[in-house]
C-alpha positions in Angstrom: 0.0 0.0 0.0 1.3 3.4 -0.9 2.1 5.6 2.2 -0.9 7.7 3.0 -2.5 9.1 6.1 -6.0 8.7 4.7 -6.3 4.9 4.4 -5.5 4.6 8.1 -8.5 6.6 9.2 -11.0 4.8 11.4 -13.8 5.3 8.9 -12.0 3.9 5.8 -11.0 0.2 5.5 -8.0 -0.7 3.3 -7.0 -4.4 3.4 -3.4 -5.5 3.5 -1.9 -5.6 0.1 -4.1 -3.0 -1.4 -2.4 -0.1 -3.2 -4.0 3.3 -2.5 -2.2 6.4 -3.8 -1.6 9.2 -1.3 -3.4 11.7 -3.6 -6.6 9.6 -3.8 -9.7 11.0 -2.0 -11.7 8.4 -0.1 -14.9 9.2 1.8 -16.0 7.5 5.0 -17.4 4.0 5.0 -15.5 2.9 1.9 -13.8 -0.5 1.9 -10.8 -1.4 -0.4 -10.0 -5.1 -0.5 -6.8 -7.2 -1.1 -4.7 -6.4 -4.2 -7.0 -3.6 -5.4 -5.3 -0.5 -6.7 -6.7 3.1 -6.4 -4.6 5.5 -8.4 -3.6 9.2 -7.9 -6.4 11.8 -7.8 -9.2 9.2 -7.9 -12.2 10.2 -5.9 -14.3 7.6 -4.1 -17.6 8.5 -2.4 -19.1 7.2 0.8 -19.7 3.5 1.5 -18.0 2.2 -1.7 -16.7 -1.3 -2.1 -13.6 -2.0 -4.2 -13.2 -5.7 -4.6 -10.1 -7.9 -4.7 -7.8 -7.1 -7.6 -10.0 -4.2 -8.9 -8.4 -1.2 -10.5 -9.6 2.5 -10.3 -7.5 4.7 -12.6 -6.1 8.2 -12.1 -8.8 10.8 -11.7 -11.7 8.4 -11.9 -14.7 9.6 -10.0 -17.0 7.3 -8.1 -20.2 8.4 -6.4 -21.6 7.0 -3.1 -22.5 3.3 -2.6 -20.5 2.2 -5.7 -19.4 -1.5 -5.9 -16.5 -2.5 -8.2 -16.4 -6.2 -7.9 -13.3 -8.4 -8.0 -11.0 -7.6 -10.9 -13.2 -5.0 -12.3 -11.1 -2.4 -14.2 -12.3 1.2 -14.3 -9.9 3.3 -16.5 -9.6 7.0 -16.4 -11.4 9.4 -17.0 -14.5 7.3 -16.1 -17.3 8.8 -14.0 -19.7 6.6 -12.1 -22.8 7.9 -10.4 -24.2 6.9 -7.0 -25.1 3.3 -6.6 -23.3 2.0 -9.7 -22.4 -1.7 -9.8 -19.4 -3.0 -11.8 -19.4 -6.8 -12.0 -16.5 -9.1 -11.7 -13.9 -8.7 -14.4 -15.9 -6.0 -16.2 -13.8 -3.4 -18.1 -14.5 0.3 -18.7 -12.0 1.2 -21.4 -10.4 4.5 -22.3 -8.5 4.2 -25.6 -10.6 4.7 -28.7 -7.9 3.6 -31.1 -5.6 1.4 -29.1 -2.0 0.8 -30.1 1.1 0.1 -28.1 3.3 2.0 -30.5 3.1 5.1 -32.8 3.0 4.7 -36.6 6.8 5.0 -36.5 7.1 2.1 -34.1 8.0 4.1 -31.0 6.4 3.0 -27.7 3.5 5.3 -27.0 3.7 7.7 -24.0 1.0 9.8 -22.4 1.3 12.5 -25.0 0.7 10.2 -27.9 -3.0 9.5 -27.2 -6.1 11.0 -25.6 -7.9 9.1 -23.0 -11.7 9.0 -23.4 -14.0 7.9 -20.6 -17.1 5.8 -19.9 -19.9 7.6 -17.9 -22.3 5.4 -15.9 -25.5 6.9 -14.5 -27.0 6.5 -11.1 -28.0 3.0 -10.1 -26.8 1.3 -13.4 -25.2 -2.1 -13.4 -22.5 -3.5 -15.6 -22.6 -7.3 -15.6 -19.7 -9.7 -15.1 -17.1 -9.6 -17.9 -19.0 -7.0 -19.8 -16.9 -4.4 -21.7 -17.9 -0.7 -22.1 -15.9 0.7 -25.1 -15.2 4.4 -24.5 -16.5 6.9 -25.2 -20.0 5.7 -24.2 -22.6 6.6 -21.6 -24.7 4.0 -19.7 -27.9 5.6 -18.5 -29.5 5.7 -15.1 -30.6 2.3 -13.7 -29.7 0.6 -17.0 -28.5 -3.0 -16.9 -25.7 -4.3 -19.1 -25.9 -8.1 -19.2 -22.9 -10.3 -18.4 -20.5 -10.6 -21.3 -22.0 -7.8 -23.3 -19.9 -5.3 -25.3 -21.3 -1.8 -25.2 -20.2 0.3 -28.2 -23.0 2.9 -28.2 -24.9 4.9 -25.5 -27.4 3.0 -23.4 -30.7 4.7 -22.5 -31.9 5.0 -18.9 -33.6 1.8 -17.6 -32.5 -0.2 -20.7 -31.6 -3.9 -20.6 -28.9 -4.5 -23.2 -27.3 -7.9 -24.1 -24.9 -9.3 -26.7 -22.0 -8.3 -28.9 -22.4 -5.6 -29.8 -24.9 -4.8 -27.0 -28.5 -4.1 -28.1 -31.6 -3.2 -26.1 -34.0 -6.2 -25.5 -36.2 -4.7 -22.9 -36.5 -2.3 -19.9 -35.7 -2.8 -16.2 -36.7 -0.9 -13.1 -34.8 0.3 -10.1 -34.9 -3.3 -8.7 -33.1 -4.6 -11.8 -35.9 -6.9 -12.9 -37.4 -6.8 -16.4 -40.5 -4.7 -16.5 -43.9 -6.1 -17.4 -45.4 -4.6 -20.6 -49.0 -3.4 -19.8 -49.6 -1.9 -23.3 -50.0 1.7 -24.4 -46.4 2.4 -23.4 -47.1 1.4 -19.8 -44.7 -0.8 -17.9 -44.7 -2.1 -14.3 -42.0 -3.5 -12.1 -43.0 -7.0 -10.9 -41.2 -6.5 -7.6 -42.0 -3.0 -6.5 -45.2 -2.3 -8.4 -43.7 1.0 -9.6 -45.0 2.3 -13.0 -43.0 3.5 -16.0 -44.0 5.0 -19.3 -42.2 4.7 -22.7 -42.5 7.4 -25.3 -40.2 7.8 -28.4 -37.8 5.1 -27.1 -37.4 6.8 -23.8 -38.6 5.3 -20.5 -39.5 7.5 -17.5 -40.8 6.9 -14.1 -44.5 7.8 -13.5 
C-alpha cells in the first residue's frame, strides 16, 4: 500500500496488500480489498466497495455506494454515479484507437494518445465480464448483461445484451425486467412501480 495518512482513518478500511495512492480521496465507510489499486487523484464516495484485484484509474470519480467487484477495471477518466455496480472482471476502457506504439514504431507515451471515458449513470449495473468501449454513456438504472460489449450509448432503464450490445427490454430500479401493460405502460413486478415509454425513452411515473 502506498504511504498515505488517509487509508488509516478509522472510517475507511484498506485491506493488507491494497495499493492506495496518497493523492486519492476516499470518503467515510469505503472498503478497499486485497490487491486492489486506487490511483492518484481518484475520488471515491461514501460506502463504496472496491473488490479484490480491482483497478480504479487516475482521476476516476465514483459516487456514493458504488461497488466495483473483484478484478473490475475502471480506467480514467470514467465517471460513475451513485449506486453503480461494476461486476467481476468487467472493463471500462479509455482508448478509442488502441495501439502500443506510434505509426513510427515508438512506444507510446502519455502525450501520444487522448484518454476518453465511460460515464455510468446513477444505479446502473455492468454485468460480469462486460466491456464498455469508450466513449459511451450508460444511462441511469440501466442493466448491461454479463459478457455484453457496449459500443454505443445505453438509455436510462434499458436492458442490453450481446456483442455488440442491443436493447432487448426495460428494467426498473430493482433490476428486474418490466412487465409490458400496453399503451407504453410498464410495471416493475417486484415493487409495483410504474413507468412509461415514449419515443424510445422510459421514464418513471
